[in-house]
SERO-4910 file (N, C-alpha, C, O; in steps of 0.05 Angstrom, whole numbers):
BEGIN
 pado doro    nc1    nc2    nc3   cac1   cac2   cac3    cc1    cc2    cc3    oc1    oc2    oc3
  Unk    A  -2619   3777   2694  -2628   3786   2669  -2651   3797   2681  -2644   3820   2680
  Unk    A  -2672   3797   2690  -2697   3802   2707  -2696   3838   2708  -2717   3850   2705
  Unk    A  -2676   3851   2711  -2668   3883   2730  -2657   3882   2698  -2675   3895   2688
  Unk    A  -2640   3876   2676  -2622   3893   2655  -2655   3892   2626  -2651   3898   2603
  Unk    A  -2687   3884   2637  -2698   3881   2623  -2720   3895   2632  -2735   3905   2615
  Unk    A  -2723   3897   2649  -2740   3913   2677  -2727   3943   2672  -2740   3958   2657
  Unk    A  -2703   3952   2684  -2693   3971   2667  -2687   3986   2645  -2679   4009   2642
  Unk    A  -2694   3962   2624  -2696   3975   2598  -2731   3983   2581  -2738   3999   2563
  Unk    A  -2747   3963   2598  -2778   3967   2594  -2780   4003   2626  -2795   4022   2620
  Unk    A  -2776   4003   2634  -2775   4034   2657  -2763   4052   2627  -2776   4058   2607
  Unk    A  -2734   4060   2632  -2717   4075   2608  -2747   4079   2589  -2762   4099   2586
  Unk    A  -2748   4056   2580  -2777   4071   2554  -2809   4082   2563  -2823   4095   2549
  Unk    A  -2815   4074   2589  -2835   4084   2603  -2832   4124   2619  -2848   4142   2625
  Unk    A  -2803   4120   2621  -2794   4141   2616  -2811   4165   2601  -2821   4186   2609
  Unk    A  -2808   4153   2580  -2815   4156   2554  -2849   4177   2549  -2859   4196   2537
  Unk    A  -2854   4162   2565  -2902   4175   2563  -2903   4153   2533  -2920   4158   2517
  Unk    A  -2888   4134   2528  -2897   4123   2491  -2932   4118   2499  -2941   4109   2520
  Unk    A  -2948   4127   2474  -2969   4111   2471  -2974   4082   2471  -2995   4071   2477
  Unk    A  -2963   4077   2466  -2952   4055   2453  -2927   4032   2458  -2912   4037   2439
  Unk    A  -2916   4014   2473  -2896   4001   2479  -2891   3971   2457  -2909   3955   2455
  Unk    A  -2873   3968   2446  -2865   3947   2421  -2848   3936   2441  -2831   3952   2449
  Unk    A  -2848   3916   2450  -2836   3888   2463  -2822   3869   2449  -2834   3848   2456
  Unk    A  -2807   3864   2436  -2790   3849   2414  -2777   3822   2428  -2753   3820   2422
  Unk    A  -2790   3792   2452  -2775   3776   2452  -2775   3792   2475  -2756   3807   2471
  Unk    A  -2786   3798   2504  -2782   3810   2515  -2780   3776   2546  -2769   3777   2568
  Unk    A  -2791   3757   2535  -2769   3730   2549  -2753   3714   2549  -2747   3694   2562
  Unk    A  -2744   3731   2527  -2723   3705   2519  -2699   3712   2531  -2687   3733   2536
  Unk    A  -2692   3681   2534  -2658   3671   2556  -2676   3673   2584  -2665   3675   2606
  Unk    A  -2697   3673   2582  -2699   3669   2612  -2710   3640   2619  -2719   3623   2604
  Unk    A  -2703   3640   2654  -2715   3616   2660  -2731   3624   2669  -2733   3648   2666
  Unk    A  -2756   3608   2690  -2784   3604   2698  -2782   3622   2714  -2781   3644   2702
  Unk    A  -2780   3623   2734  -2784   3649   2741  -2776   3674   2742  -2785   3689   2759
  Unk    A  -2763   3680   2729  -2748   3717   2709  -2771   3714   2688  -2775   3735   2677
  Unk    A  -2785   3699   2682  -2814   3699   2657  -2832   3709   2666  -2846   3726   2654
  Unk    A  -2839   3693   2710  -2863   3710   2714  -2865   3723   2721  -2888   3730   2725
  Unk    A  -2834   3745   2733  -2830   3765   2743  -2833   3777   2718  -2856   3786   2716
  Unk    A  -2824   3779   2705  -2825   3804   2677  -2864   3806   2672  -2881   3823   2674
  Unk    A  -2863   3775   2665  -2900   3770   2659  -2917   3785   2680  -2941   3791   2676
  Unk    A  -2902   3793   2707  -2916   3804   2727  -2924   3835   2723  -2944   3848   2731
  Unk    A  -2895   3847   2703  -2892   3868   2705  -2895   3876   2685  -2889   3899   2682
  Unk    A  -2907   3862   2663  -2926   3882   2638  -2953   3871   2635  -2966   3874   2614
  Unk    A  -2963   3856   2657  -2993   3856   2663  -3000   3884   2674  -3021   3895   2668
  Unk    A  -2971   3900   2699  -2979   3933   2711  -2976   3940   2697  -2991   3960   2698
  Unk    A  -2953   3943   2661  -2962   3953   2646  -2976   3964   2637  -2979   3988   2640
  Unk    A  -2990   3950   2620  -3014   3930   2615  -3033   3955   2613  -3033   3970   2593
  Unk    A  -3049   3957   2634  -3066   3969   2647  -3073   3996   2648  -3095   4006   2652
  Unk    A  -3040   4011   2642  -3048   4032   2639  -3038   4042   2612  -3044   4064   2604
  Unk    A  -3020   4020   2594  -3005   4024   2565  -3009   4008   2530  -3014   3984   2529
  Unk    A  -3008   4016   2517  -3013   3994   2510  -2993   3983   2491  -2984   3998   2473
  Unk    A  -2981   3939   2494  -2970   3938   2478  -2971   3921   2467  -2984   3901   2472
  Unk    A  -2952   3928   2444  -2949   3903   2430  -2940   3882   2426  -2937   3880   2402
  Unk    A  -2930   3854   2442  -2902   3837   2439  -2905   3822   2420  -2928   3817   2413
  Unk    A  -2883   3812   2408  -2885   3793   2396  -2847   3777   2424  -2830   3783   2440
  Unk    A  -2862   3751   2406  -2848   3734   2432  -2857   3693   2421  -2874   3679   2412
  Unk    A  -2840   3694   2428  -2841   3662   2408  -2841   3634   2430  -2841   3610   2424
  Unk    A  -2841   3643   2454  -2848   3631   2474  -2878   3632   2475  -2886   3652   2486
  Unk    A  -2902   3612   2465  -2927   3614   2472  -2934   3610   2500  -2957   3618   2507
  Unk    A  -2913   3594   2525  -2929   3596   2546  -2930   3615   2556  -2939   3612   2579
  Unk    A  -2924   3646   2549  -2937   3670   2554  -2953   3687   2550  -2957   3710   2555
  Unk    A  -2967   3663   2536  -3000   3675   2526  -3007   3693   2540  -3006   3718   2539
  Unk    A  -3019   3672   2562  -3035   3691   2580  -3022   3720   2610  -3030   3732   2631
  Unk    A  -3004   3718   2596  -2994   3749   2598  -3018   3779   2580  -3025   3801   2589
  Unk    A  -3023   3768   2555  -3031   3781   2537  -3064   3776   2546  -3070   3754   2554
  Unk    A  -3079   3791   2545  -3105   3789   2541  -3119   3786   2520  -3139   3772   2518
  Unk    A  -3112   3797   2506  -3115   3793   2464  -3086   3775   2452  -3064   3786   2456
  Unk    A  -3087   3762   2445  -3061   3750   2421  -3071   3746   2409  -3096   3749   2407
  Unk    A  -3050   3733   2388  -3057   3723   2353  -3039   3715   2340  -3026   3730   2325
  Unk    A  -3032   3688   2345  -3011   3678   2334  -3001   3686   2297  -3015   3684   2276
  Unk    A  -2982   3692   2298  -2974   3686   2265  -2956   3663   2250  -2935   3655   2260
  Unk    A  -2964   3653   2228  -2965   3630   2227  -2952   3639   2200  -2969   3646   2184
  Unk    A  -2924   3640   2191  -2913   3656   2163  -2914   3635   2134  -2901   3638   2114
  Unk    A  -2932   3614   2139  -2934   3596   2130  -2962   3599   2120  -2968   3591   2098
  Unk    A  -2979   3612   2135  -3006   3612   2118  -3017   3646   2115  -3040   3654   2110
  Unk    A  -2982   3668   2121  -2991   3691   2112  -2995   3701   2082  -2984   3693   2061
  Unk    A  -3012   3721   2086  -3031   3737   2057  -3030   3764   2070  -3043   3774   2089
  Unk    A  -3010   3772   2052  -3011   3802   2048  -3045   3805   2064  -3050   3802   2088
  Unk    A  -3063   3810   2045  -3092   3808   2040  -3105   3815   2069  -3120   3832   2079
  Unk    A  -3091   3789   2075  -3098   3789   2113  -3089   3810   2135  -3097   3811   2158
  Unk    A  -3070   3827   2124  -3060   3833   2146  -3064   3871   2126  -3042   3882   2128
  Unk    A  -3071   3877   2121  -3087   3902   2101  -3061   3903   2084  -3040   3906   2097
  Unk    A  -3060   3902   2064  -3041   3899   2048  -3009   3901   2053  -2994   3908   2035
  Unk    A  -3000   3893   2081  -2982   3886   2070  -2967   3884   2064  -2975   3878   2042
  Unk    A  -2937   3882   2063  -2914   3863   2058  -2905   3849   2078  -2905   3858   2101
  Unk    A  -2896   3821   2071  -2874   3811   2084  -2860   3818   2094  -2863   3810   2118
  Unk    A  -2839   3833   2091  -2818   3856   2092  -2829   3872   2104  -2810   3888   2106
  Unk    A  -2854   3885   2119  -2859   3896   2138  -2867   3892   2161  -2863   3908   2179
  Unk    A  -2878   3871   2165  -2881   3849   2180  -2865   3851   2205  -2865   3833   2221
***
């Protein structure tokens, strides 16, 4: 699983993006795999902006800045007028 996910990330990096959106990059992984992908993401984040969506809150140390999202407290005015469907 780590090899496939790392390849997906490397393929995206080859396009030299200004920002990367990672949608649950640790989904379905065990602890060892999560540690490996977390380390990879931390290395990439030194030179790239990464926006990561993850349900597993134990990986939050991977991110120097994190903002938990709680749909029960969602208000479009809190997010610059974004609608629920655009978040």
